DSSP file (Angstrom, degrees, kcal/mol; ACC not computed):
  #  RESIDUE AA STRUCTURE BP1 BP2  ACC     N-H-->O    O-->H-N    N-H-->O    O-->H-N    TCO  KAPPA ALPHA  PHI   PSI    X-CA   Y-CA   Z-CA
    1    1 A M     >        0   0    0      0, 0.0     4,-2.0     0, 0.0     5,-0.2   0.000 360.0 360.0 360.0 -40.9   27.3 -130.1  -55.7
    2    2 A A  H  >  +     0   0    0      1,-0.2     4,-2.5     2,-0.2     5,-0.2   0.854 360.0  55.8 -63.3 -34.0   27.7 -133.9  -55.2
    3    3 A G  H  > S+     0   0    0      1,-0.2     4,-2.1     2,-0.2    -1,-0.2   0.889 107.0  48.6 -64.9 -39.1   31.4 -133.6  -55.9
    4    4 A I  H  > S+     0   0    0      2,-0.2     4,-2.5     1,-0.2    -2,-0.2   0.904 111.4  50.0 -67.0 -41.3   31.8 -131.0  -53.1
    5    5 A I  H  X S+     0   0    0     -4,-2.0     4,-2.5     2,-0.2    -2,-0.2   0.926 112.7  45.8 -64.3 -45.0   29.9 -133.2  -50.6
    6    6 A S  H  X S+     0   0    0     -4,-2.5     4,-2.2     1,-0.2    -1,-0.2   0.883 112.9  50.8 -66.8 -36.2   32.0 -136.3  -51.4
    7    7 A E  H  X S+     0   0    0     -4,-2.1     4,-2.2    -5,-0.2    -1,-0.2   0.896 110.5  49.4 -66.0 -39.3   35.1 -134.2  -51.2
    8    8 A F  H  X S+     0   0    0     -4,-2.5     4,-3.0     2,-0.2     5,-0.2   0.909 109.5  51.6 -65.1 -41.7   34.0 -132.8  -47.8
    9    9 A K  H  X S+     0   0    0     -4,-2.5     4,-1.9     1,-0.2    -2,-0.2   0.917 110.4  48.9 -59.8 -43.3   33.2 -136.4  -46.6
   10   10 A E  H  X S+     0   0    0     -4,-2.2     4,-0.7     2,-0.2    -1,-0.2   0.912 113.4  47.0 -62.8 -42.4   36.7 -137.5  -47.6
   11   11 A F  H >< S+     0   0    0     -4,-2.2     3,-0.9     1,-0.2     6,-0.3   0.929 113.5  47.2 -63.7 -46.6   38.3 -134.5  -45.9
   12   12 A A  H 3< S+     0   0    0     -4,-3.0    -1,-0.2     1,-0.2    -2,-0.2   0.781 108.4  56.2 -68.4 -27.1   36.3 -135.0  -42.7
   13   13 A A  H 3< S+     0   0    0     -4,-1.9    -1,-0.2    -5,-0.2    -2,-0.2   0.622  82.8 108.0 -82.2 -12.5   37.0 -138.8  -42.6
   14   14 A K  S XX S-     0   0    0     -3,-0.9     4,-1.2    -4,-0.7     3,-0.6  -0.332  78.1-123.1 -65.4 148.5   40.8 -138.2  -42.6
   15   15 A G  H 3> S+     0   0    0      1,-0.2     4,-2.8     2,-0.2     5,-0.2   0.801 105.9  65.2 -62.5 -31.4   42.6 -139.0  -39.4
   16   16 A N  H 3> S+     0   0    0      1,-0.2     4,-2.4     2,-0.2    -1,-0.2   0.873  99.8  51.2 -63.2 -36.6   44.1 -135.5  -39.1
   17   17 A V  H <> S+     0   0    0     -3,-0.6     4,-2.4    -6,-0.3    -1,-0.2   0.922 112.1  46.2 -66.9 -42.8   40.6 -133.9  -38.7
   18   18 A V  H  X S+     0   0    0     -4,-1.2     4,-2.6     2,-0.2    -2,-0.2   0.925 112.6  50.6 -64.8 -43.9   39.7 -136.3  -35.9
   19   19 A D  H  X S+     0   0    0     -4,-2.8     4,-2.4     1,-0.2    -2,-0.2   0.903 110.6  50.1 -59.3 -41.5   43.1 -135.7  -34.3
   20   20 A L  H  X S+     0   0    0     -4,-2.4     4,-2.5     2,-0.2    -1,-0.2   0.918 109.8  50.0 -64.2 -43.4   42.6 -132.0  -34.5
   21   21 A A  H  X S+     0   0    0     -4,-2.4     4,-2.3     1,-0.2    -2,-0.2   0.926 112.0  47.5 -61.7 -44.6   39.1 -132.2  -33.0
   22   22 A V  H  X S+     0   0    0     -4,-2.6     4,-2.7     1,-0.2     5,-0.3   0.910 111.5  51.9 -62.5 -41.5   40.4 -134.3  -30.1
   23   23 A G  H  X S+     0   0    0     -4,-2.4     4,-2.6    -5,-0.2    -2,-0.2   0.891 109.3  49.3 -61.9 -40.7   43.3 -131.8  -29.6
   24   24 A V  H  X S+     0   0    0     -4,-2.5     4,-2.2     2,-0.2    -1,-0.2   0.918 112.9  47.1 -65.8 -42.8   40.9 -128.9  -29.5
   25   25 A I  H  X S+     0   0    0     -4,-2.3     4,-1.9     2,-0.2    -2,-0.2   0.939 116.1  43.3 -64.5 -47.7   38.7 -130.6  -26.9
   26   26 A I  H  X S+     0   0    0     -4,-2.7     4,-2.9     1,-0.2    -1,-0.2   0.887 112.0  55.4 -65.7 -37.7   41.6 -131.7  -24.7
   27   27 A G  H  X S+     0   0    0     -4,-2.6     4,-2.4    -5,-0.3    -1,-0.2   0.887 105.8  51.6 -61.9 -39.3   43.2 -128.2  -25.1
   28   28 A G  H  X S+     0   0    0     -4,-2.2     4,-1.4     2,-0.2    -1,-0.2   0.926 113.2  43.8 -62.9 -44.7   40.0 -126.6  -23.9
   29   29 A A  H  X S+     0   0    0     -4,-1.9     4,-1.7     1,-0.2    -2,-0.2   0.897 113.3  51.8 -66.8 -39.4   40.0 -128.8  -20.8
   30   30 A F  H  X S+     0   0    0     -4,-2.9     4,-2.6     1,-0.2     5,-0.2   0.872 104.4  57.8 -64.2 -37.3   43.7 -128.3  -20.3
   31   31 A G  H  X S+     0   0    0     -4,-2.4     4,-2.5     1,-0.2    -1,-0.2   0.882 104.7  50.8 -60.3 -39.2   43.2 -124.5  -20.5
   32   32 A K  H  X S+     0   0    0     -4,-1.4     4,-2.2     2,-0.2    -1,-0.2   0.898 110.3  49.8 -65.8 -39.7   40.8 -124.6  -17.6
   33   33 A I  H  X S+     0   0    0     -4,-1.7     4,-2.4     2,-0.2    -2,-0.2   0.928 113.2  45.3 -64.4 -45.0   43.3 -126.6  -15.5
   34   34 A V  H  X S+     0   0    0     -4,-2.6     4,-2.7     2,-0.2    -2,-0.2   0.894 110.7  54.2 -66.9 -38.8   46.1 -124.2  -16.3
   35   35 A D  H  X S+     0   0    0     -4,-2.5     4,-2.7    -5,-0.2     5,-0.2   0.921 110.9  45.9 -60.0 -43.3   43.9 -121.2  -15.6
   36   36 A S  H  X>S+     0   0    0     -4,-2.2     4,-3.2     2,-0.2     5,-0.5   0.902 110.7  54.0 -64.9 -41.1   43.1 -122.7  -12.2
   37   37 A L  I  X>S+     0   0    0     -4,-2.4     5,-2.3     3,-0.2     4,-1.8   0.928 113.2  42.4 -57.9 -46.1   46.8 -123.4  -11.6
   38   38 A V  I  <>S+     0   0    0     -4,-2.7     5,-3.0     3,-0.2    -2,-0.2   0.953 121.4  39.1 -67.5 -49.2   47.6 -119.8  -12.3
   39   39 A K  I  <5S+     0   0    0     -4,-2.7    -2,-0.2    -5,-0.2    -3,-0.2   0.898 128.4  29.9 -68.7 -41.0   44.7 -118.2  -10.3
   40   40 A D  I  <5S+     0   0    0     -4,-3.2    -3,-0.2    -5,-0.2    -2,-0.2   0.682 134.4  19.2 -97.9 -19.8   44.7 -120.6   -7.4
   41   41 A V  I  <<S+     0   0    0     -4,-1.8    -3,-0.2    -5,-0.5    -4,-0.1   0.764 126.2  35.5-118.6 -46.7   48.4 -121.8   -7.0
   42   42 A V  I  ><S+     0   0    0     -5,-2.3     4,-1.4     2,-0.1    -4,-0.2   0.930 114.5  49.4 -81.2 -46.6   50.8 -119.4   -8.8
   43   43 A M  H  ><S+     0   0    0     -5,-3.0     4,-3.2    -6,-0.2     5,-0.2   0.857 100.3  62.0 -69.9 -36.5   49.2 -116.0   -8.2
   44   44 A P  H  > S+     0   0    0      0, 0.0     4,-2.2     0, 0.0    -1,-0.2   0.934 107.7  43.6 -57.6 -46.2   48.6 -116.1   -4.4
   45   45 A P  H  > S+     0   0    0      0, 0.0     4,-2.6     0, 0.0    -2,-0.2   0.900 114.7  50.4 -64.3 -36.7   52.3 -116.5   -3.6
   46   46 A I  H  X S+     0   0    0     -4,-1.4     4,-2.1     1,-0.2     7,-0.2   0.925 110.9  49.4 -64.4 -42.1   53.2 -113.7   -6.1
   47   47 A G  H  <>S+     0   0    0     -4,-3.2     5,-1.7     1,-0.2     6,-1.6   0.882 110.9  50.3 -61.6 -38.1   50.5 -111.5   -4.5
   48   48 A L  H ><5S+     0   0    0     -4,-2.2     3,-1.3     4,-0.2    -2,-0.2   0.916 110.3  49.0 -65.9 -43.4   51.9 -112.3   -1.1
   49   49 A I  H 3<5S+     0   0    0     -4,-2.6    -2,-0.2     1,-0.3    -1,-0.2   0.867 111.5  50.1 -63.8 -36.8   55.5 -111.4   -2.2
   50   50 A T  T 3<5S-     0   0    0     -4,-2.1    -1,-0.3    -5,-0.2    -2,-0.2   0.212 135.6 -81.3 -90.5  16.2   54.2 -108.1   -3.8
   51   51 A G  T < 5S-     0   0    0     -3,-1.3    -3,-0.2     1,-0.1    -2,-0.2   0.876  80.5 -57.5  90.8  41.4   52.4 -107.1   -0.6
   52   52 A K  S   <S+     0   0    0     -5,-1.7     2,-0.5     1,-0.2    -4,-0.2   0.847  85.7 163.9  58.2  38.9   49.1 -109.0   -0.9
   53   53 A V        -     0   0    0     -6,-1.6     2,-0.8    -7,-0.2    -1,-0.2  -0.751  32.4-148.1 -88.5 130.3   48.3 -107.5   -4.3
   54   54 A D    >   -     0   0    0     -2,-0.5     3,-1.5     1,-0.2     4,-0.3  -0.872   6.8-161.0 -96.4 106.5   45.6 -109.3   -6.3
   55   55 A F  G >  S+     0   0    0     -2,-0.8     3,-2.0     1,-0.3    -1,-0.2   0.863  85.5  63.4 -57.2 -38.6   46.6 -108.7   -9.9
   56   56 A A  G 3  S+     0   0    0      1,-0.3    29,-0.3    28,-0.2    -1,-0.3   0.764 103.1  49.8 -60.7 -24.6   43.2 -109.5  -11.3
   57   57 A S  G <  S+     0   0    0     -3,-1.5     2,-0.4    27,-0.1    -1,-0.3   0.409  84.7 109.8 -95.2   2.8   41.7 -106.5   -9.4
   58   58 A M    <   +     0   0    0     -3,-2.0    26,-1.9    -4,-0.3    27,-0.5  -0.651  42.1 143.6 -82.6 130.2   44.3 -104.0  -10.7
   59   59 A F        -     0   0    0     -2,-0.4     2,-0.4    23,-0.2    23,-0.2  -0.972  42.4-132.2-156.7 166.9   43.0 -101.5  -13.1
   60   60 A Y  E     -A   81   0A   0     21,-1.8    21,-2.7    -2,-0.3     2,-0.5  -0.996  22.0-136.4-129.0 125.9   43.2  -97.9  -14.3
   61   61 A S  E >   -A   80   0A   0     -2,-0.4     3,-0.6    19,-0.2    19,-0.2  -0.696   9.4-162.4 -83.6 126.6   40.0  -95.8  -14.8
   62   62 A L  T 3  S+     0   0    0     17,-3.1    18,-0.1    -2,-0.5    -1,-0.1   0.653  84.4  62.1 -83.6 -16.3   40.2  -93.7  -18.0
   63   63 A N  T 3  S-     0   0    0     16,-0.6    -1,-0.2     2,-0.1     3,-0.1   0.429 109.4-115.8 -92.0   3.4   37.4  -91.3  -17.0
   64   64 A G  S <  S+     0   0    0     -3,-0.6     2,-0.1     1,-0.3    -2,-0.1   0.311  74.2 126.1  84.7  -9.8   39.3  -90.0  -14.0
   65   65 A S        -     0   0    0      1,-0.0     2,-0.5     8,-0.0    -1,-0.3  -0.461  59.5-122.9 -79.1 154.7   36.7  -91.3  -11.5
   66   66 A H        -     0   0    0     -2,-0.1     2,-0.4    -3,-0.1    -1,-0.0  -0.860  27.2-176.3-102.6 131.8   37.9  -93.5   -8.6
   67   67 A Y        -     0   0    0     -2,-0.5    -6,-0.1     1,-0.1     3,-0.0  -0.976  25.1-141.7-125.4 140.1   36.3  -96.9   -8.1
   68   68 A A  S    S+     0   0    0     -2,-0.4     2,-0.3     1,-0.1    -1,-0.1   0.868  84.3  15.6 -69.4 -36.3   37.1  -99.2   -5.2
   69   69 A T  S  > S-     0   0    0      1,-0.1     4,-1.9   -11,-0.0     5,-0.1  -0.906  73.2-116.8-135.9 162.2   37.1 -102.4   -7.3
   70   70 A L  H  > S+     0   0    0     -2,-0.3     4,-2.7     1,-0.2     5,-0.2   0.888 116.8  55.9 -63.6 -39.5   37.2 -103.4  -10.9
   71   71 A A  H  > S+     0   0    0      1,-0.2     4,-2.4     2,-0.2    -1,-0.2   0.893 106.3  50.6 -60.7 -39.6   33.7 -104.9  -10.6
   72   72 A E  H  > S+     0   0    0      2,-0.2     4,-1.7     1,-0.2    -1,-0.2   0.910 111.5  47.7 -64.7 -42.5   32.4 -101.5   -9.3
   73   73 A A  H  <>S+     0   0    0     -4,-1.9     5,-2.6     1,-0.2    -2,-0.2   0.900 113.0  48.1 -65.5 -40.7   34.0  -99.7  -12.3
   74   74 A Q  H ><5S+     0   0    0     -4,-2.7     3,-1.3     1,-0.2    -2,-0.2   0.878 108.6  54.1 -67.8 -36.9   32.6 -102.2  -14.7
   75   75 A K  H 3<5S+     0   0    0     -4,-2.4    -1,-0.2     1,-0.3    -2,-0.2   0.865 108.3  49.7 -64.2 -35.2   29.1 -102.0  -13.2
   76   76 A A  T 3<5S-     0   0    0     -4,-1.7    -1,-0.3    -5,-0.2    -2,-0.2   0.413 113.6-123.2 -81.6   2.4   29.3  -98.2  -13.7
   77   77 A A  T < 5 +     0   0    0     -3,-1.3    -3,-0.2     1,-0.2    -2,-0.1   0.810  53.4 164.2  58.3  32.9   30.3  -98.9  -17.3
   78   78 A A      < -     0   0    0     -5,-2.6     2,-0.5    -6,-0.2    -1,-0.2  -0.577  45.1-111.1 -78.9 141.2   33.5  -96.8  -16.8
   79   79 A P        +     0   0    0      0, 0.0   -17,-3.1     0, 0.0   -16,-0.6  -0.617  50.4 171.8 -72.9 124.8   36.2  -97.2  -19.4
   80   80 A V  E     -A   61   0A   0     -2,-0.5     2,-0.7   -19,-0.2   -19,-0.2  -0.936  38.9-135.5-133.9 154.5   39.1  -99.0  -17.7
   81   81 A I  E     -A   60   0A   0    -21,-2.7   -21,-1.8    -2,-0.3     2,-1.6  -0.951  20.1-159.7-106.1 109.5   42.4 -100.6  -18.5
   82   82 A A     >  +     0   0    0     -2,-0.7     4,-1.4   -23,-0.2     3,-0.4  -0.545  26.5 160.2 -90.9  71.7   42.4 -103.9  -16.6
   83   83 A Y  H  >  +     0   0    0     -2,-1.6     4,-2.2     1,-0.2    -1,-0.2   0.757  67.2  63.4 -68.8 -24.0   46.2 -104.4  -16.7
   84   84 A G  H  > S+     0   0    0    -26,-1.9     4,-2.2     2,-0.2    -1,-0.2   0.910 103.1  48.0 -65.6 -41.6   46.1 -106.8  -13.7
   85   85 A Q  H  > S+     0   0    0    -27,-0.5     4,-2.5    -3,-0.4    -1,-0.2   0.874 109.0  55.2 -65.2 -35.9   44.0 -109.2  -15.8
   86   86 A F  H  X S+     0   0    0     -4,-1.4     4,-2.3     2,-0.2    -2,-0.2   0.915 106.3  50.7 -61.7 -42.6   46.5 -108.8  -18.6
   87   87 A I  H  X S+     0   0    0     -4,-2.2     4,-2.4     1,-0.2    -2,-0.2   0.920 110.1  50.2 -60.9 -43.8   49.3 -109.7  -16.2
   88   88 A N  H  X S+     0   0    0     -4,-2.2     4,-2.5     1,-0.2    -2,-0.2   0.912 110.6  49.6 -59.4 -42.5   47.3 -112.9  -15.2
   89   89 A N  H  X S+     0   0    0     -4,-2.5     4,-2.5     2,-0.2    -2,-0.2   0.871 109.2  51.4 -67.0 -36.4   46.8 -113.8  -18.8
   90   90 A V  H  X S+     0   0    0     -4,-2.3     4,-2.4     2,-0.2    -1,-0.2   0.927 111.6  47.3 -65.1 -43.9   50.6 -113.3  -19.6
   91   91 A I  H  X S+     0   0    0     -4,-2.4     4,-2.4     2,-0.2    -2,-0.2   0.912 111.3  51.5 -63.6 -41.7   51.5 -115.6  -16.7
   92   92 A T  H  X S+     0   0    0     -4,-2.5     4,-2.7     1,-0.2    -2,-0.2   0.923 110.1  49.9 -59.3 -44.3   48.9 -118.2  -17.9
   93   93 A F  H  X S+     0   0    0     -4,-2.5     4,-3.1     1,-0.2     5,-0.2   0.915 109.7  50.4 -61.2 -43.4   50.4 -118.1  -21.4
   94   94 A V  H  X S+     0   0    0     -4,-2.4     4,-2.3     2,-0.2    -1,-0.2   0.912 112.1  47.6 -62.8 -42.4   53.9 -118.6  -20.0
   95   95 A V  H  X S+     0   0    0     -4,-2.4     4,-2.5     2,-0.2    -2,-0.2   0.936 114.2  46.5 -64.2 -45.8   52.7 -121.6  -18.0
   96   96 A V  H  X S+     0   0    0     -4,-2.7     4,-2.8     1,-0.2     5,-0.2   0.934 112.9  49.6 -61.5 -46.2   50.8 -123.1  -20.9
   97   97 A A  H  X S+     0   0    0     -4,-3.1     4,-2.3     1,-0.2    -1,-0.2   0.896 111.7  49.0 -60.8 -40.4   53.8 -122.5  -23.3
   98   98 A F  H  X S+     0   0    0     -4,-2.3     4,-2.3    -5,-0.2    -1,-0.2   0.920 112.4  47.0 -66.1 -43.7   56.2 -124.1  -20.8
   99   99 A V  H  X S+     0   0    0     -4,-2.5     4,-2.3     2,-0.2    -2,-0.2   0.913 112.6  49.4 -65.6 -42.1   53.9 -127.2  -20.3
  100  100 A V  H  X S+     0   0    0     -4,-2.8     4,-2.8     1,-0.2     5,-0.2   0.905 109.3  53.5 -62.5 -39.9   53.5 -127.6  -24.1
  101  101 A F  H  X S+     0   0    0     -4,-2.3     4,-2.6    -5,-0.2    -2,-0.2   0.925 109.3  48.1 -58.3 -45.5   57.3 -127.3  -24.5
  102  102 A L  H  X S+     0   0    0     -4,-2.3     4,-2.2     2,-0.2    -2,-0.2   0.894 112.4  48.7 -63.7 -39.9   57.7 -130.1  -21.9
  103  103 A V  H  X S+     0   0    0     -4,-2.3     4,-2.4     2,-0.2    -2,-0.2   0.938 113.4  46.1 -65.7 -46.5   55.2 -132.3  -23.7
  104  104 A V  H  X S+     0   0    0     -4,-2.8     4,-2.8     1,-0.2     5,-0.2   0.894 111.4  53.0 -63.6 -39.4   56.7 -131.7  -27.1
  105  105 A K  H  X S+     0   0    0     -4,-2.6     4,-2.1    -5,-0.2    -1,-0.2   0.919 110.2  47.3 -61.5 -43.5   60.2 -132.4  -25.7
  106  106 A A  H  X S+     0   0    0     -4,-2.2     4,-2.2     2,-0.2    -2,-0.2   0.903 112.6  49.2 -65.0 -41.3   59.0 -135.7  -24.2
  107  107 A I  H  X S+     0   0    0     -4,-2.4     4,-2.5     1,-0.2    -2,-0.2   0.928 111.3  49.1 -63.9 -44.7   57.3 -136.7  -27.5
  108  108 A N  H  X S+     0   0    0     -4,-2.8     4,-2.4     1,-0.2    -1,-0.2   0.880 109.8  52.0 -63.0 -37.7   60.5 -135.8  -29.5
  109  109 A K  H  X S+     0   0    0     -4,-2.1     4,-2.1     2,-0.2    -1,-0.2   0.918 110.5  48.3 -63.8 -42.5   62.6 -137.9  -27.1
  110  110 A T  H  X S+     0   0    0     -4,-2.2     4,-2.2     1,-0.2    -2,-0.2   0.911 111.0  50.6 -63.3 -42.5   60.3 -140.8  -27.6
  111  111 A K  H  X S+     0   0    0     -4,-2.5     4,-2.5     1,-0.2    -2,-0.2   0.901 109.6  50.7 -62.6 -40.8   60.4 -140.4  -31.4
  112  112 A R  H  X S+     0   0    0     -4,-2.4     4,-1.8     2,-0.2    -1,-0.2   0.902 109.8  50.3 -64.3 -40.1   64.3 -140.3  -31.3
  113  113 A Q  H  X S+     0   0    0     -4,-2.1     4,-0.8     2,-0.2    -1,-0.2   0.902 112.6  46.3 -64.7 -40.4   64.4 -143.5  -29.2
  114  114 A V  H >< S+     0   0    0     -4,-2.2     3,-0.6     1,-0.2    -2,-0.2   0.898 112.4  50.6 -67.5 -40.1   62.1 -145.3  -31.6
  115  115 A A  H 3< S+     0   0    0     -4,-2.5    -1,-0.2     1,-0.2    -2,-0.2   0.804 105.6  57.1 -68.3 -28.8   64.1 -144.0  -34.6
  116  116 A E  H 3< S+     0   0    0     -4,-1.8    -1,-0.2    -5,-0.2    -2,-0.2   0.702  81.9 100.3 -77.4 -18.9   67.3 -145.2  -33.0
  117  117 A E  S << S-     0   0    0     -4,-0.8     2,-0.1    -3,-0.6    -3,-0.0  -0.490  85.5-110.7 -67.2 132.1   66.1 -148.8  -32.7
  118  118 A P        -     0   0    0      0, 0.0    -1,-0.1     0, 0.0    -2,-0.1  -0.381  28.6-121.0 -68.2 140.2   67.6 -150.8  -35.6
  119  119 A A        -     0   0    0     -4,-0.1    -4,-0.0     1,-0.1    -3,-0.0  -0.515  33.6-101.1 -75.8 145.9   65.1 -152.0  -38.2
  120  120 A P        -     0   0    0      0, 0.0    -1,-0.1     0, 0.0     3,-0.1  -0.363  48.3 -92.9 -65.3 148.8   64.9 -155.7  -38.8
  121  121 A P        -     0   0    0      0, 0.0     2,-0.0     0, 0.0     0, 0.0  -0.337  48.1-104.1 -63.1 143.3   66.7 -156.9  -41.8
  122  122 A P        -     0   0    0      0, 0.0     3,-0.1     0, 0.0    -3,-0.0  -0.359  34.7-117.9 -68.7 147.5   64.5 -157.1  -44.9
  123  123 A G        -     0   0    0      1,-0.2     0, 0.0    -3,-0.1     0, 0.0  -0.199  47.2 -68.7 -74.9 173.7   63.3 -160.5  -46.0
  124  124 A P        -     0   0    0      0, 0.0    -1,-0.2     0, 0.0     2,-0.0  -0.317  55.0-112.9 -64.9 147.8   64.2 -161.9  -49.4
  125  125 A S     >  -     0   0    0     -3,-0.1     4,-2.2     1,-0.1     5,-0.2  -0.248  30.3-102.4 -73.4 168.8   62.7 -160.2  -52.4
  126  126 A R  H  > S+     0   0    0      1,-0.2     4,-2.2     2,-0.2     5,-0.2   0.874 123.6  53.6 -60.7 -38.0   60.1 -162.0  -54.6
  127  127 A E  H  > S+     0   0    0      1,-0.2     4,-2.6     2,-0.2    -1,-0.2   0.913 107.8  49.7 -64.0 -42.6   62.8 -162.7  -57.2
  128  128 A E  H  > S+     0   0    0      1,-0.2     4,-2.3     2,-0.2    -2,-0.2   0.892 109.6  51.9 -64.3 -38.8   65.1 -164.3  -54.6
  129  129 A E  H  X S+     0   0    0     -4,-2.2     4,-2.2     2,-0.2    -1,-0.2   0.922 111.0  47.4 -62.8 -43.9   62.3 -166.5  -53.4
  130  130 A L  H  X S+     0   0    0     -4,-2.2     4,-2.5     2,-0.2    -2,-0.2   0.910 111.9  49.8 -64.0 -42.3   61.6 -167.7  -57.0
  131  131 A L  H  X S+     0   0    0     -4,-2.6     4,-2.6     1,-0.2    -1,-0.2   0.883 109.9  51.5 -64.0 -37.1   65.2 -168.4  -57.6
  132  132 A T  H  X S+     0   0    0     -4,-2.3     4,-2.5     2,-0.2    -2,-0.2   0.916 110.2  48.7 -65.1 -42.2   65.4 -170.3  -54.3
  133  133 A E  H  X S+     0   0    0     -4,-2.2     4,-2.3     2,-0.2    -2,-0.2   0.909 111.8  49.3 -62.7 -42.2   62.4 -172.4  -55.4
  134  134 A I  H  X S+     0   0    0     -4,-2.5     4,-2.4     2,-0.2    -2,-0.2   0.928 111.7  49.1 -63.4 -44.6   64.0 -173.1  -58.8
  135  135 A R  H  X S+     0   0    0     -4,-2.6     4,-2.3     1,-0.2    -2,-0.2   0.927 111.3  48.9 -59.2 -45.9   67.3 -174.1  -57.2
  136  136 A D  H  X S+     0   0    0     -4,-2.5     4,-1.7     1,-0.2    -1,-0.2   0.878 111.2  50.2 -64.1 -37.5   65.5 -176.4  -54.8
  137  137 A L  H  X S+     0   0    0     -4,-2.3     4,-0.8     2,-0.2    -1,-0.2   0.901 110.6  49.5 -66.4 -40.9   63.5 -178.0  -57.7
  138  138 A L  H  < S+     0   0    0     -4,-2.4     3,-0.5     1,-0.2    -2,-0.2   0.871 110.4  50.4 -66.3 -37.0   66.7 -178.5  -59.7
  139  139 A K  H  < S+     0   0    0     -4,-2.3    -1,-0.2     1,-0.2    -2,-0.2   0.855 105.0  58.0 -67.3 -34.9   68.5 -180.1  -56.7
  140  140 A A  H  <        0   0    0     -4,-1.7    -1,-0.2     1,-0.3    -2,-0.2   0.740 360.0 360.0 -69.4 -22.4   65.5 -182.5  -56.2
  141  141 A K     <        0   0    0     -4,-0.8    -1,-0.3    -3,-0.5    -2,-0.2   0.458 360.0 360.0 -78.5 360.0   65.9 -183.9  -59.8
């Protein structure tokens, strides 16, 4: 049991786990921002272009009854296909995927620039340093 605990501590202390945790937290906050972008900025113009249609309120009732709104159908516990919300989620995914693509592209560009910088020439090896000291000692005699 002690071996498992120490192994878990070693795993949890690795930098990758911390990086992953930070990524998940930032990703959650980023998801809220993108969700707001889609709902509040992207969808209103699309709704205007399509005749003031609010995608989030689009649904199909499976029980054959007519409901004025999705909320009304859900309140009545009617089985519905909320395809409008699905459309919103697809658009949200496309926006998130595009933004992640841009971020990864910028990171890769930065990595390429760093990789293209020439490395400084390596210093003398330990053997070369010793040989230089021996040479200098012999010259001094």
